Backbone atoms as SQL, in Angstrom:
CREATE TABLE atoms (id INTEGER PRIMARY KEY, chain TEXT, resi INTEGER, resn TEXT, atom TEXT, x REAL, y REAL, z REAL);
INSERT INTO atoms VALUES
  (1, 'A', 1, 'UNK', 'N', 87.257, -28.913, 144.039),
  (2, 'A', 1, 'UNK', 'CA', 88.149, -28.134, 143.223),
  (3, 'A', 1, 'UNK', 'C', 87.930, -26.652, 143.549),
  (4, 'A', 2, 'UNK', 'N', 89.036, -25.914, 143.716),
  (5, 'A', 2, 'UNK', 'CA', 88.929, -24.492, 144.023),
  (6, 'A', 2, 'UNK', 'C', 89.124, -23.692, 142.751),
  (7, 'A', 3, 'UNK', 'N', 88.448, -22.569, 142.684),
  (8, 'A', 3, 'UNK', 'CA', 88.588, -21.670, 141.528),
  (9, 'A', 3, 'UNK', 'C', 89.578, -20.574, 141.892),
  (10, 'A', 4, 'UNK', 'N', 90.414, -20.258, 140.973),
  (11, 'A', 4, 'UNK', 'CA', 91.371, -19.182, 141.192),
  (12, 'A', 4, 'UNK', 'C', 90.843, -17.905, 140.569),
  (13, 'A', 5, 'UNK', 'N', 91.074, -16.828, 141.252),
  (14, 'A', 5, 'UNK', 'CA', 90.678, -15.522, 140.710),
  (15, 'A', 5, 'UNK', 'C', 91.672, -15.122, 139.622),
  (16, 'A', 6, 'UNK', 'N', 91.167, -14.485, 138.602),
  (17, 'A', 6, 'UNK', 'CA', 92.033, -13.988, 137.536),
  (18, 'A', 6, 'UNK', 'C', 92.671, -12.693, 138.016),
  (19, 'A', 7, 'UNK', 'N', 94.005, -12.606, 137.978),
  (20, 'A', 7, 'UNK', 'CA', 94.669, -11.381, 138.418),
  (21, 'A', 7, 'UNK', 'C', 94.189, -10.179, 137.591),
  (22, 'A', 8, 'UNK', 'N', 94.028, -9.015, 138.239),
  (23, 'A', 8, 'UNK', 'CA', 93.531, -7.829, 137.530),
  (24, 'A', 8, 'UNK', 'C', 94.368, -7.450, 136.312),
  (25, 'A', 9, 'UNK', 'N', 95.676, -7.570, 136.402),
  (26, 'A', 9, 'UNK', 'CA', 96.525, -7.222, 135.269),
  (27, 'A', 9, 'UNK', 'C', 96.246, -8.119, 134.077),
  (28, 'A', 10, 'UNK', 'N', 96.066, -9.390, 134.327),
  (29, 'A', 10, 'UNK', 'CA', 95.755, -10.327, 133.249),
  (30, 'A', 10, 'UNK', 'C', 94.429, -9.977, 132.597),
  (31, 'A', 11, 'UNK', 'N', 93.470, -9.543, 133.405),
  (32, 'A', 11, 'UNK', 'CA', 92.179, -9.141, 132.850),
  (33, 'A', 11, 'UNK', 'C', 92.327, -7.924, 131.946),
  (34, 'A', 12, 'UNK', 'N', 93.159, -6.975, 132.362),
  (35, 'A', 12, 'UNK', 'CA', 93.384, -5.788, 131.543),
  (36, 'A', 12, 'UNK', 'C', 94.048, -6.147, 130.223),
  (37, 'A', 13, 'UNK', 'N', 95.030, -7.008, 130.285),
  (38, 'A', 13, 'UNK', 'CA', 95.726, -7.415, 129.070),
  (39, 'A', 13, 'UNK', 'C', 94.800, -8.162, 128.126),
  (40, 'A', 14, 'UNK', 'N', 93.948, -9.000, 128.676),
  (41, 'A', 14, 'UNK', 'CA', 93.025, -9.764, 127.848),
  (42, 'A', 14, 'UNK', 'C', 91.973, -8.860, 127.215),
  (43, 'A', 15, 'UNK', 'N', 91.616, -7.780, 127.898),
  (44, 'A', 15, 'UNK', 'CA', 90.573, -6.883, 127.393),
  (45, 'A', 15, 'UNK', 'C', 91.110, -5.844, 126.417),
  (46, 'A', 16, 'UNK', 'N', 92.408, -5.641, 126.407),
  (47, 'A', 16, 'UNK', 'CA', 92.980, -4.606, 125.546),
  (48, 'A', 16, 'UNK', 'C', 92.959, -5.049, 124.085),
  (49, 'A', 17, 'UNK', 'N', 92.391, -4.210, 123.212),
  (50, 'A', 17, 'UNK', 'CA', 92.398, -4.557, 121.797),
  (51, 'A', 17, 'UNK', 'C', 93.815, -4.472, 121.238),
  (52, 'A', 18, 'UNK', 'N', 94.134, -5.366, 120.373),
  (53, 'A', 18, 'UNK', 'CA', 95.484, -5.392, 119.819),
  (54, 'A', 18, 'UNK', 'C', 95.424, -5.994, 118.419),
  (55, 'A', 19, 'UNK', 'N', 96.175, -5.409, 117.537),
  (56, 'A', 19, 'UNK', 'CA', 96.275, -5.969, 116.191),
  (57, 'A', 19, 'UNK', 'C', 97.697, -5.796, 115.693),
  (58, 'A', 20, 'UNK', 'N', 97.990, -6.419, 114.606),
  (59, 'A', 20, 'UNK', 'CA', 99.338, -6.353, 114.039),
  (60, 'A', 20, 'UNK', 'C', 99.674, -4.943, 113.575),
  (61, 'A', 21, 'UNK', 'N', 98.660, -4.142, 113.253),
  (62, 'A', 21, 'UNK', 'CA', 98.899, -2.795, 112.753),
  (63, 'A', 21, 'UNK', 'C', 99.075, -1.772, 113.862),
  (64, 'A', 22, 'UNK', 'N', 98.702, -2.114, 115.102),
  (65, 'A', 22, 'UNK', 'CA', 98.800, -1.164, 116.204),
  (66, 'A', 22, 'UNK', 'C', 100.262, -0.848, 116.491),
  (67, 'A', 23, 'UNK', 'N', 100.609, 0.455, 116.541),
  (68, 'A', 23, 'UNK', 'CA', 101.977, 0.804, 116.927),
  (69, 'A', 23, 'UNK', 'C', 102.139, 0.608, 118.431),
  (70, 'A', 24, 'UNK', 'N', 103.340, 0.335, 118.882),
  (71, 'A', 24, 'UNK', 'CA', 103.538, 0.170, 120.321),
  (72, 'A', 24, 'UNK', 'C', 103.257, 1.485, 121.042),
  (73, 'A', 25, 'UNK', 'N', 102.735, 1.396, 122.262),
  (74, 'A', 25, 'UNK', 'CA', 102.407, 2.600, 123.014),
  (75, 'A', 25, 'UNK', 'C', 103.584, 3.076, 123.862),
  (76, 'A', 26, 'UNK', 'N', 104.740, 2.518, 123.655),
  (77, 'A', 26, 'UNK', 'CA', 105.924, 2.914, 124.394),
  (78, 'A', 26, 'UNK', 'C', 107.114, 2.888, 123.452),
  (79, 'A', 27, 'UNK', 'N', 108.169, 3.566, 123.864),
  (80, 'A', 27, 'UNK', 'CA', 109.396, 3.582, 123.070),
  (81, 'A', 27, 'UNK', 'C', 110.433, 2.715, 123.769),
  (82, 'A', 28, 'UNK', 'N', 110.949, 1.751, 123.076),
  (83, 'A', 28, 'UNK', 'CA', 111.989, 0.898, 123.611),
  (84, 'A', 28, 'UNK', 'C', 113.320, 1.597, 123.364),
  (85, 'A', 29, 'UNK', 'N', 114.055, 1.821, 124.419),
  (86, 'A', 29, 'UNK', 'CA', 115.329, 2.526, 124.273),
  (87, 'A', 29, 'UNK', 'C', 116.465, 1.637, 124.726),
  (88, 'A', 30, 'UNK', 'N', 117.629, 1.963, 124.245),
  (89, 'A', 30, 'UNK', 'CA', 118.831, 1.257, 124.667),
  (90, 'A', 30, 'UNK', 'C', 119.830, 2.290, 125.148),
  (91, 'A', 31, 'UNK', 'N', 120.833, 1.833, 125.828),
  (92, 'A', 31, 'UNK', 'CA', 121.864, 2.735, 126.326),
  (93, 'A', 31, 'UNK', 'C', 122.842, 3.048, 125.203),
  (94, 'A', 32, 'UNK', 'N', 122.454, 3.991, 124.351),
  (95, 'A', 32, 'UNK', 'CA', 123.284, 4.372, 123.214),
  (96, 'A', 32, 'UNK', 'C', 123.585, 5.863, 123.267),
  (97, 'A', 33, 'UNK', 'N', 124.577, 6.260, 122.525),
  (98, 'A', 33, 'UNK', 'CA', 124.923, 7.673, 122.425),
  (99, 'A', 33, 'UNK', 'C', 123.753, 8.459, 121.826),
  (100, 'A', 34, 'UNK', 'N', 123.046, 7.872, 120.870),
  (101, 'A', 34, 'UNK', 'CA', 121.917, 8.556, 120.250),
  (102, 'A', 34, 'UNK', 'C', 120.824, 8.847, 121.280),
  (103, 'A', 35, 'UNK', 'N', 120.549, 7.903, 122.165),
  (104, 'A', 35, 'UNK', 'CA', 119.556, 8.106, 123.212),
  (105, 'A', 35, 'UNK', 'C', 120.023, 9.189, 124.180),
  (106, 'A', 36, 'UNK', 'N', 121.291, 9.184, 124.487),
  (107, 'A', 36, 'UNK', 'CA', 121.866, 10.185, 125.367),
  (108, 'A', 36, 'UNK', 'C', 121.692, 11.583, 124.754),
  (109, 'A', 37, 'UNK', 'N', 121.968, 11.714, 123.470),
  (110, 'A', 37, 'UNK', 'CA', 121.813, 12.990, 122.770),
  (111, 'A', 37, 'UNK', 'C', 120.350, 13.425, 122.772),
  (112, 'A', 38, 'UNK', 'N', 119.438, 12.476, 122.564),
  (113, 'A', 38, 'UNK', 'CA', 118.014, 12.798, 122.564),
  (114, 'A', 38, 'UNK', 'C', 117.579, 13.320, 123.941),
  (115, 'A', 39, 'UNK', 'N', 118.014, 12.667, 125.009),
  (116, 'A', 39, 'UNK', 'CA', 117.668, 13.117, 126.353),
  (117, 'A', 39, 'UNK', 'C', 118.246, 14.500, 126.637),
  (118, 'A', 40, 'UNK', 'N', 119.488, 14.713, 126.243),
  (119, 'A', 40, 'UNK', 'CA', 120.125, 16.019, 126.459),
  (120, 'A', 40, 'UNK', 'C', 119.352, 17.120, 125.733),
  (121, 'A', 41, 'UNK', 'N', 118.873, 16.836, 124.549),
  (122, 'A', 41, 'UNK', 'CA', 118.091, 17.822, 123.802),
  (123, 'A', 41, 'UNK', 'C', 116.773, 18.112, 124.511),
  (124, 'A', 42, 'UNK', 'N', 116.121, 17.069, 125.030),
  (125, 'A', 42, 'UNK', 'CA', 114.864, 17.264, 125.754),
  (126, 'A', 42, 'UNK', 'C', 115.075, 18.162, 126.973),
  (127, 'A', 43, 'UNK', 'N', 116.169, 17.956, 127.681),
  (128, 'A', 43, 'UNK', 'CA', 116.455, 18.763, 128.869),
  (129, 'A', 43, 'UNK', 'C', 116.795, 20.193, 128.455),
  (130, 'A', 44, 'UNK', 'N', 117.671, 20.355, 127.490),
  (131, 'A', 44, 'UNK', 'CA', 118.111, 21.701, 127.111),
  (132, 'A', 44, 'UNK', 'C', 117.004, 22.507, 126.448),
  (133, 'A', 45, 'UNK', 'N', 116.072, 21.843, 125.772),
  (134, 'A', 45, 'UNK', 'CA', 114.958, 22.563, 125.142),
  (135, 'A', 45, 'UNK', 'C', 114.028, 23.211, 126.162),
  (136, 'A', 46, 'UNK', 'N', 114.074, 22.756, 127.394),
  (137, 'A', 46, 'UNK', 'CA', 113.210, 23.316, 128.446),
  (138, 'A', 46, 'UNK', 'C', 113.760, 24.628, 129.005),
  (139, 'A', 47, 'UNK', 'N', 115.029, 24.941, 128.759),
  (140, 'A', 47, 'UNK', 'CA', 115.657, 26.199, 129.201),
  (141, 'A', 47, 'UNK', 'C', 115.409, 26.467, 130.685),
  (142, 'A', 48, 'UNK', 'N', 115.695, 25.496, 131.498),
  (143, 'A', 48, 'UNK', 'CA', 115.436, 25.604, 132.933),
  (144, 'A', 48, 'UNK', 'C', 116.529, 26.390, 133.651),
  (145, 'A', 49, 'UNK', 'N', 116.109, 27.303, 134.533),
  (146, 'A', 49, 'UNK', 'CA', 117.095, 28.025, 135.351),
  (147, 'A', 49, 'UNK', 'C', 117.490, 27.255, 136.610),
  (148, 'A', 50, 'UNK', 'N', 116.937, 26.079, 136.816),
  (149, 'A', 50, 'UNK', 'CA', 117.203, 25.304, 138.026),
  (150, 'A', 50, 'UNK', 'C', 118.650, 24.805, 138.007),
  (151, 'A', 51, 'UNK', 'N', 119.382, 25.139, 139.042),
  (152, 'A', 51, 'UNK', 'CA', 120.806, 24.807, 139.122),
  (153, 'A', 51, 'UNK', 'C', 121.056, 23.307, 139.007),
  (154, 'A', 52, 'UNK', 'N', 120.282, 22.502, 139.720),
  (155, 'A', 52, 'UNK', 'CA', 120.477, 21.048, 139.666),
  (156, 'A', 52, 'UNK', 'C', 120.261, 20.512, 138.254),
  (157, 'A', 53, 'UNK', 'N', 119.296, 21.044, 137.552),
  (158, 'A', 53, 'UNK', 'CA', 119.025, 20.590, 136.181),
  (159, 'A', 53, 'UNK', 'C', 120.198, 20.947, 135.283),
  (160, 'A', 54, 'UNK', 'N', 120.712, 22.158, 135.409),
  (161, 'A', 54, 'UNK', 'CA', 121.851, 22.576, 134.593),
  (162, 'A', 54, 'UNK', 'C', 123.088, 21.728, 134.886),
  (163, 'A', 55, 'UNK', 'N', 123.304, 21.430, 136.166),
  (164, 'A', 55, 'UNK', 'CA', 124.448, 20.597, 136.558),
  (165, 'A', 55, 'UNK', 'C', 124.307, 19.188, 135.994),
  (166, 'A', 56, 'UNK', 'N', 123.117, 18.595, 136.141),
  (167, 'A', 56, 'UNK', 'CA', 122.888, 17.242, 135.631),
  (168, 'A', 56, 'UNK', 'C', 123.006, 17.196, 134.109),
  (169, 'A', 57, 'UNK', 'N', 122.528, 18.227, 133.432),
  (170, 'A', 57, 'UNK', 'CA', 122.654, 18.299, 131.975),
  (171, 'A', 57, 'UNK', 'C', 124.123, 18.347, 131.574),
  (172, 'A', 58, 'UNK', 'N', 124.878, 19.188, 132.233),
  (173, 'A', 58, 'UNK', 'CA', 126.307, 19.321, 131.924),
  (174, 'A', 58, 'UNK', 'C', 127.065, 18.015, 132.201),
  (175, 'A', 59, 'UNK', 'N', 126.810, 17.429, 133.367),
  (176, 'A', 59, 'UNK', 'CA', 127.472, 16.170, 133.714),
  (177, 'A', 59, 'UNK', 'C', 127.044, 15.047, 132.775),
  (178, 'A', 60, 'UNK', 'N', 125.757, 14.985, 132.464),
  (179, 'A', 60, 'UNK', 'CA', 125.249, 13.939, 131.581),
  (180, 'A', 60, 'UNK', 'C', 125.874, 14.008, 130.197),
  (181, 'A', 61, 'UNK', 'N', 125.914, 15.209, 129.642),
  (182, 'A', 61, 'UNK', 'CA', 126.541, 15.387, 128.315),
  (183, 'A', 61, 'UNK', 'C', 128.012, 14.989, 128.347),
  (184, 'A', 62, 'UNK', 'N', 128.724, 15.459, 129.380),
  (185, 'A', 62, 'UNK', 'CA', 130.159, 15.162, 129.483),
  (186, 'A', 62, 'UNK', 'C', 130.402, 13.659, 129.603),
  (187, 'A', 63, 'UNK', 'N', 129.601, 12.996, 130.407),
  (188, 'A', 63, 'UNK', 'CA', 129.777, 11.553, 130.569),
  (189, 'A', 63, 'UNK', 'C', 129.505, 10.817, 129.262),
  (190, 'A', 64, 'UNK', 'N', 128.447, 11.204, 128.562),
  (191, 'A', 64, 'UNK', 'CA', 128.145, 10.561, 127.277),
  (192, 'A', 64, 'UNK', 'C', 129.273, 10.795, 126.282),
  (193, 'A', 65, 'UNK', 'N', 129.828, 12.024, 126.278),
  (194, 'A', 65, 'UNK', 'CA', 130.941, 12.338, 125.377),
  (195, 'A', 65, 'UNK', 'C', 132.181, 11.498, 125.688),
  (196, 'A', 66, 'UNK', 'N', 132.348, 11.120, 126.957),
  (197, 'A', 66, 'UNK', 'CA', 133.496, 10.295, 127.364),
  (198, 'A', 66, 'UNK', 'C', 133.220, 8.805, 127.225),
  (199, 'A', 67, 'UNK', 'N', 132.023, 8.460, 126.750),
  (200, 'A', 67, 'UNK', 'CA', 131.692, 7.048, 126.579),
  (201, 'A', 67, 'UNK', 'C', 131.048, 6.413, 127.795),
  (202, 'A', 68, 'UNK', 'N', 130.764, 7.184, 128.818),
  (203, 'A', 68, 'UNK', 'CA', 130.103, 6.686, 130.019),
  (204, 'A', 68, 'UNK', 'C', 128.593, 6.872, 129.840),
  (205, 'A', 69, 'UNK', 'N', 128.056, 6.110, 128.910),
  (206, 'A', 69, 'UNK', 'CA', 126.683, 6.293, 128.454),
  (207, 'A', 69, 'UNK', 'C', 125.663, 6.084, 129.575),
  (208, 'A', 70, 'UNK', 'N', 125.780, 5.009, 130.310),
  (209, 'A', 70, 'UNK', 'CA', 124.781, 4.729, 131.356),
  (210, 'A', 70, 'UNK', 'C', 124.751, 5.814, 132.429),
  (211, 'A', 71, 'UNK', 'N', 125.910, 6.253, 132.859),
  (212, 'A', 71, 'UNK', 'CA', 125.972, 7.330, 133.854),
  (213, 'A', 71, 'UNK', 'C', 125.402, 8.630, 133.306),
  (214, 'A', 72, 'UNK', 'N', 125.711, 8.922, 132.048),
  (215, 'A', 72, 'UNK', 'CA', 125.177, 10.125, 131.416),
  (216, 'A', 72, 'UNK', 'C', 123.661, 10.070, 131.296),
  (217, 'A', 73, 'UNK', 'N', 123.141, 8.934, 130.861),
  (218, 'A', 73, 'UNK', 'CA', 121.688, 8.764, 130.731),
  (219, 'A', 73, 'UNK', 'C', 121.026, 8.877, 132.097),
  (220, 'A', 74, 'UNK', 'N', 121.640, 8.313, 133.107),
  (221, 'A', 74, 'UNK', 'CA', 121.066, 8.376, 134.456),
  (222, 'A', 74, 'UNK', 'C', 120.916, 9.837, 134.911),
  (223, 'A', 75, 'UNK', 'N', 121.933, 10.652, 134.659),
  (224, 'A', 75, 'UNK', 'CA', 121.866, 12.060, 135.056),
  (225, 'A', 75, 'UNK', 'C', 120.837, 12.832, 134.225),
  (226, 'A', 76, 'UNK', 'N', 120.783, 12.558, 132.946),
  (227, 'A', 76, 'UNK', 'CA', 119.820, 13.251, 132.093),
  (228, 'A', 76, 'UNK', 'C', 118.386, 12.873, 132.446),
  (229, 'A', 77, 'UNK', 'N', 118.165, 11.613, 132.762),
  (230, 'A', 77, 'UNK', 'CA', 116.821, 11.188, 133.197),
  (231, 'A', 77, 'UNK', 'C', 116.443, 11.871, 134.511),
  (232, 'A', 78, 'UNK', 'N', 117.399, 11.985, 135.412),
  (233, 'A', 78, 'UNK', 'CA', 117.135, 12.650, 136.689),
  (234, 'A', 78, 'UNK', 'C', 116.765, 14.116, 136.443),
  (235, 'A', 79, 'UNK', 'N', 117.454, 14.770, 135.517),
  (236, 'A', 79, 'UNK', 'CA', 117.126, 16.159, 135.182),
  (237, 'A', 79, 'UNK', 'C', 115.704, 16.259, 134.649),
  (238, 'A', 80, 'UNK', 'N', 115.292, 15.305, 133.819),
  (239, 'A', 80, 'UNK', 'CA', 113.923, 15.310, 133.294),
  (240, 'A', 80, 'UNK', 'C', 112.899, 15.097, 134.398),
  (241, 'A', 81, 'UNK', 'N', 113.221, 14.255, 135.369),
  (242, 'A', 81, 'UNK', 'CA', 112.309, 14.040, 136.499),
  (243, 'A', 81, 'UNK', 'C', 112.135, 15.347, 137.274),
  (244, 'A', 82, 'UNK', 'N', 113.228, 16.032, 137.526),
  (245, 'A', 82, 'UNK', 'CA', 113.145, 17.312, 138.235),
  (246, 'A', 82, 'UNK', 'C', 112.295, 18.290, 137.435),
  (247, 'A', 83, 'UNK', 'N', 112.536, 18.368, 136.146),
  (248, 'A', 83, 'UNK', 'CA', 111.758, 19.275, 135.299),
  (249, 'A', 83, 'UNK', 'C', 110.283, 18.923, 135.319),
  (250, 'A', 84, 'UNK', 'N', 109.990, 17.651, 135.305),
  (251, 'A', 84, 'UNK', 'CA', 108.598, 17.209, 135.293),
  (252, 'A', 84, 'UNK', 'C', 107.866, 17.605, 136.572),
  (253, 'A', 85, 'UNK', 'N', 108.559, 17.523, 137.704),
  (254, 'A', 85, 'UNK', 'CA', 107.913, 17.769, 138.992),
  (255, 'A', 85, 'UNK', 'C', 107.998, 19.209, 139.466),
  (256, 'A', 86, 'UNK', 'N', 109.035, 19.933, 139.062),
  (257, 'A', 86, 'UNK', 'CA', 109.270, 21.255, 139.632),
  (258, 'A', 86, 'UNK', 'C', 109.184, 22.381, 138.610),
  (259, 'A', 87, 'UNK', 'N', 109.711, 22.164, 137.443),
  (260, 'A', 87, 'UNK', 'CA', 109.932, 23.245, 136.492),
  (261, 'A', 87, 'UNK', 'C', 108.708, 24.022, 136.028),
  (262, 'A', 88, 'UNK', 'N', 107.542, 23.440, 135.812),
  (263, 'A', 88, 'UNK', 'CA', 106.449, 24.262, 135.286),
  (264, 'A', 88, 'UNK', 'C', 106.164, 25.498, 136.132),
  (265, 'A', 89, 'UNK', 'N', 106.218, 25.386, 137.437),
  (266, 'A', 89, 'UNK', 'CA', 105.958, 26.540, 138.293),
  (267, 'A', 89, 'UNK', 'C', 107.152, 27.487, 138.343),
  (268, 'A', 90, 'UNK', 'N', 108.368, 26.950, 138.139),
  (269, 'A', 90, 'UNK', 'CA', 109.557, 27.774, 138.228),
  (270, 'A', 90, 'UNK', 'C', 109.869, 28.456, 136.912),
  (271, 'A', 91, 'UNK', 'N', 109.765, 27.750, 135.811),
  (272, 'A', 91, 'UNK', 'CA', 110.141, 28.276, 134.514),
  (273, 'A', 91, 'UNK', 'C', 109.169, 29.343, 134.038),
  (274, 'A', 92, 'UNK', 'N', 107.880, 29.132, 134.208),
  (275, 'A', 92, 'UNK', 'CA', 106.887, 30.073, 133.714),
  (276, 'A', 92, 'UNK', 'C', 105.769, 30.249, 134.736),
  (277, 'A', 93, 'UNK', 'N', 106.026, 31.067, 135.790),
  (278, 'A', 93, 'UNK', 'CA', 105.028, 31.202, 136.839),
  (279, 'A', 93, 'UNK', 'C', 103.756, 31.895, 136.375),
  (280, 'A', 94, 'UNK', 'N', 103.794, 32.641, 135.280),
  (281, 'A', 94, 'UNK', 'CA', 102.622, 33.345, 134.788),
  (282, 'A', 94, 'UNK', 'C', 101.687, 32.445, 133.986),
  (283, 'A', 95, 'UNK', 'N', 102.179, 31.296, 133.578),
  (284, 'A', 95, 'UNK', 'CA', 101.385, 30.379, 132.769),
  (285, 'A', 95, 'UNK', 'C', 100.256, 29.790, 133.611),
  (286, 'A', 96, 'UNK', 'N', 99.002, 29.852, 133.129),
  (287, 'A', 96, 'UNK', 'CA', 97.900, 29.295, 133.907),
  (288, 'A', 96, 'UNK', 'C', 97.984, 27.784, 133.997),
  (289, 'A', 97, 'UNK', 'N', 97.560, 27.247, 135.116),
  (290, 'A', 97, 'UNK', 'CA', 97.608, 25.793, 135.331),
  (291, 'A', 97, 'UNK', 'C', 96.279, 25.175, 135.094);
């Protein structure tokens, strides 16, 4: 009889403490207008001067307003990715890292 190795992910899941009172560590989202509005607020609150971010924010909002929720969310998420990777150095270069 051969022994199978336990996959690393399964080991992590088995070792993680969990109880009924623990809140989930992630937010489950759906493709809704409310989610679209939340993403747009996250992008606009960053006040980014990056042209691509401004374009994606504008397109994302417009698409959500027209009922094209998935396309709008896709653009807003892309804007957040750009902000996450590029914006800290561009928005506030004097801020210490």
